N, C-alpha and C positions, 0 to 999 in steps of 0.2 A: 504494500500500500504506500501511498504518498503521505507525507506529513500534513496534518490538518492545518498547520500554520504556514510553513514555507514551501510545501509541495515537493520537498526532497524525498526520494525513495527511501523508505525506512525498512531496514532489514535486521537491526540488532535487537535481540529479544531480551527484555529484562526478566520476565517470568512467564511461564505457561502453566496456568492453573487448571488445565484440562477443559472441561465444559460444565456448564450449569445453567439453570433457568434464571431469568432476571430476579434479582435478590428481593425485590419488593412485590413479586407476583404471588401473593398468598392465596392458598387454595381454599375454597369452600368445600363443604361435605359433598355437594353435588359434583364438583370437579375432580374428586378423587378417582372417579371411574374413567376419567378422560386423560389422554396423554398430555405431557407438558412439552413446551418448546425449550430445548436446550441449545445453547450457543457456545462456541469456543470462547475461552477467556484468556487472551494473551495480551501482554503489554510490551510495547516496543519503545525504543529510544531513538530519536532523530539525531543523527551524527552531525547535522548542520546547526540547528537552533537548540538542540537538546531538550525539546519538548518530549516528555514521556507520555505515551498515549495508548489507549486500547486499540486493538485491531477492530475495524468496522464490521459488525455483523447485525446490529440492531438499530432501529430508528427511535428517535426521541419520543415521538408520539405514541409508540408502543410501550415505552417504559413509563411514561408519565401520563397515564390515562385517567378516566373518570373515577376509577376505583383506587387510585393511589392512596396508600395506607400510612405514609409517614407524616405525622403531625408533630410539629416542633414543640407545641405547648405542653407535652407530657413530660418534659424534663424540667424540673425545678431550677437546676443550675443554668440551663440554657435561657430560661426566662429571666433569671437574674443578670445573665450576661447581656441580654437584649436591653433590659432597662438601664443598665450601666452605660451601654453604648449610646442609648438615646440621650441620656443626661450629658454625656461627654460631648457629643456632636452639637447638641443644642447650645451648650456654653461656648465651645470652641469656635463655632461658626455663626454664633449669634442668631440662631433660628427663632422665628416668632410667628405670629398669626398671619403674616404677609409672605411667609416662605412657602416653598413647596418641596416635600420629601417624596421621592418615588423609590419603592423597593421592588427589585426584580427577584422573583421567586419568593413572594411574600407569604407563602404557605397559609397557615391558619390565622394569620394576623398577630402572631406571637410578638413581633417587634413593633409594628405600626400602631398597635393599641396604645403604646406608651407615648408616641408622638401625638396621637389623637387626644389622649388624656391631657396633654399639655397645650391643647388648642393649636397645634401646628398642622396645617393642611397636609394631607398625604394621600397617595394612591398606591395600591399594590398591583403588581403584574404577576399573575399566577395561572398557569395553564391547566392545573389539575382541578377538576370540578369539585372533588370531595373536600379539599382543603379550602378552596376559595369560598365555598358555601359557609364554612365556619367563620371565616374572616368577615364576610358580609353580615352575618348575624351580629357581629360586634360593631356594626355601623361603619365599616371600612369600605371605601370604594375600591373595587377590584376589577381589573381588565383581564378577562380569561383568555389570554393568548400567549404564545411563545414570543419571547423578546428577540429583537434584532433590528436591523436598519429600517425595515418596512414599518414596524410598529412604532419605532422612534419618530419617523417622519409623520406617521398618522397622528401621533400625540401632539407634536409641535404644530401641526396644521390647525389644531384647535386652540392655539395660543397658550399652550402649557409647556413650560420649561422648568427644569429642576435646579434648586439651590443645592440639594444633596440627593444623590442616588446611592443606594446601598445594595450590595449583592453578597449575601452571606452564604457560603458553601453552595454556590451555583456555577461559578466560573469553570469548575471541573466537569460540570454536568452538560455542557453544550457541545454538540458535534461540530458546528461551524463557529469556532472561537473568534475568528476574524470579524465576521458579520456581527456577532454578539457584542464584542468590545467597541466596534465602530458605532454601534447604536448609542452607547453612552456618550460619545463625543458629540453626537447629534442632539441628545436629550438635555445636556447640561446648558445652563446659562454660562455666559462667558466667565463669570467669577465663581461658577459652581464647583462642587467637589464630588468625586465618586470614591466610595470606599468598597473594597472587596476583601472578604475573608475566605481563606482556603487552607486546607492542611498543607504543611510544608513538606516538600519532597525529601528534604534531608532527614526528617523524622521517619518518614515511610521507610527509607533505606536503613537507617542506623538502628531503628527500634523494631525492625521485623514486622512492620504493620501491613503485611500482605493482605490481611483480611479487609482492609479498606479498598481493595480492588474489586470492583464489580461493574456490571454493564452500564449502570447509570453514570459512572465516572468515565468520561471520555478522555480526560487528561489528568496528569499528576504533576503538580506545579512547583517550580522553583522561582525565586525572584528574578533570576537571570532570564529564564524563558519568558516570564510575564512582562518584564521590561521591554524585551524585543517585540512581543506581540502588541503591547500598548502603543509603543512609539510608531509602529507601522499602521495603526488604526486610530490615530488622532488624540491619544492620551499620553501624558508624561507623569511619572511617579515623583512625588515630592516628599513623601514620608512613608515609613513602614514600621510596624510594631510586631513584636513576637507575642503570641497569645498561648495560653495553656489549653485552649479548647481543642477537642477532637485529636488529642494526642500530640498537640503542637502545631499551631497555625500561624499564619501571617495575616496581618491587616494592612492592606496597601491603600494609600491615599493618592488619588490621581486628579489631574486637572487637564483642561484642553491644552494640547501642546503648541497651539498657535497663540496662546495667551501667556502661559508660564509666569503668572503674577506672584505665585507663592514660592518662598525660599525653599530650596532643597535641603532636607535634613541630612545630617551626617549618618543617620541610621541607614540610609539607602546604600551608601558606599560600603559601610561596615558589613552589612549582610551580604552584599554582592561579593565582597572580598572573602568573607567566611565561606561562601559556597565555592568560590574558586579554589581556596586553600584546601578544602575537603576533596577536591578533584571532580567537581560536578561537570566540568567541561571535558572530562576524559571518559571514554567508554569503560575503562577499567573500574571506575567507581561503582558501576552497576553489575559487575560480573559475578559476584558471590551471593547475590540476593536469593537466588533460587535455592542454594544450599542451606541458607539460614531458615528460609521458609519451610523447607522439608523437615528440618530438625524440629521446629515448633509443631508441625502437623503430626509427625511421628511420635513425639513425646506425649502429645495430647491424646492421640488414639491409644497409645500403650496404657496411659492412665485409665482411660475409660474401660478398656478390656480387663485390666487388672481389677478394677472395682466391681465390674460385672461378675468376674470369677469369684470374688470374695462375697458375693451376695449383697453388695451395697447398692443403695438407690442413688442415682445421679439424675438431676434435673438441671434446667438452665433458666436464667432470667434475661429477658430482653430479646424480643423477636426482631433484632436489628439486622440490617443488610449485611454488616460486617460478620455477624454470626453465621449467616447463611453461606457466605464465602468459605469460612473455615469448615463448617459442617459438611458442605458438599465436596470440598477439596479432599477432606479426610474420609469421605464415604460413610459418614456416621448416619445411623438410622435410630428409630425409637427403641431398639433393643438396648442401646447404650445410653441414650438420653431420653427419658420417658416422656417428658413434656417441657414446654417453655412457657414461663409466666410473662405476661406483658400487661402494662397498665392501660394500654390503648384498646377501648372497646371494639374498634373497627378491625382489630387483629384477632381478638378473642373468638374462640369457636371456629377458627380457621386452622390451616396447616402450613408449616414452612414449605416453601418451594423446594422441590428436589427430594429432600429427606422425608417430607410429609410427617414431621413430628408435630403433634397437636399443640396449639397455643391456648392457654387457659388463663383464668383470672387468679388473683393472689390467694383467694380463699382455698383453692385446691392445694396450694403450697402449704398453707397452715394445717390443713387436714392430713396431708400425706406425710409430713415431717421427714423429708428425704435426708440422707446422710451428707450429700454434697449438692451445692448450688453453684453451677458454672455461670459466671458473669460474662455474657457475650459482649455487651458494649463496654469494654474495659475502660474507655475514656470517661465513663460515669461511675467508676468503681466505688469511689467514696460515697457518692449520693445513694447508690443502690445498697451498699453495706449498711448505711444508716437506716434506710427504709426497711431493710429486712433483718435488722439486728436481732429480732426475736428468734431467729433460727438457732442462736446460741443456747436457748433454753432446752433444746433437745440434742445439744452437742453437734449441731450442723456446722459444716465447714464450707467456706467460700473458696472458689477456685477461679483463677484466670489463666488463660493459655498464652497470652501475648503481653509483653515481648518474650516471656518464657513461662513455663508452667510453674504455678505458685499456688500452694494451699495456704489459706489465710484463716 
């Protein structure tokens, strides 16, 4: 395939995770009698611009459909992160009742609700009907379309331009990253700011976070690659922050590159130099990732088999996409993990794609008193352990598999 940014032929393989169904395609009881679509899951590295990207097999509208089941508001820590972001942006860029904030991939209104609460006009852009419906119920205006240059031009034709656009954990989710980024340069006012948050590629590689690879993620991003993409599509980066979210993320601040009114922070060059010093511009940096991923997978599978042979009960918490990647890569079924608990009612009484492990509510966990609870969304480990602290009353043990197997 050709690189989705620079069109160079891409041949270097970062990792091949075999094949799996889309990670958020949860199954109903009725669908258990039907076949699932499985797609190859391979990640490649461009030797020219060093954009790390999945091989193209699926379309965005197939992955983000009307039954999309990821709702941001079910994580307490993520809501706190969103509120903190809102307060910081409001103060830093002096947003008020005359401003306009537009969030791309606004999901269920988890973030825009805080701008609305502060009487700052806002619009969400969210193509998935299921989440947009929840946001609208909160009184948030939502445009139910995929974002790109066409939609950006449609919006500005109505006299709307943004003082602030925000795109949290969506830059990796778009197949045409050039058209997507160019849309922001169209949508912004001349003095406007765009912020983007995305998991940092350095952490993916160094922390064995291979389970964050799934079909919804078309790209895996470094600041180096993002800077190149932005500059070719009308944006320039003037600041960047490191965040703890999603196992280590970056928040990038950008402006129109034909304006460049904001001073460039030293943070930009520091992180670019850090990436360069770690070898991100050399294909050697990516060469051992498969070996490390296989070690994690094999250790986790060995643990589950051992506990099964001992007659121990193992369940999981969090029907997260990353958990589905790990489970399907390891070939795990419900003989090794009996069920997965999830707070989201839209996932309960359904089944994980591929493994077909049932998803249940928390009451089942309390009644069954399992010996081990595997935390699949390891990035929320502390929050989940606090929520489920009562498993200690029956000597239950928490387990995480990534970055390495750990019993807690």
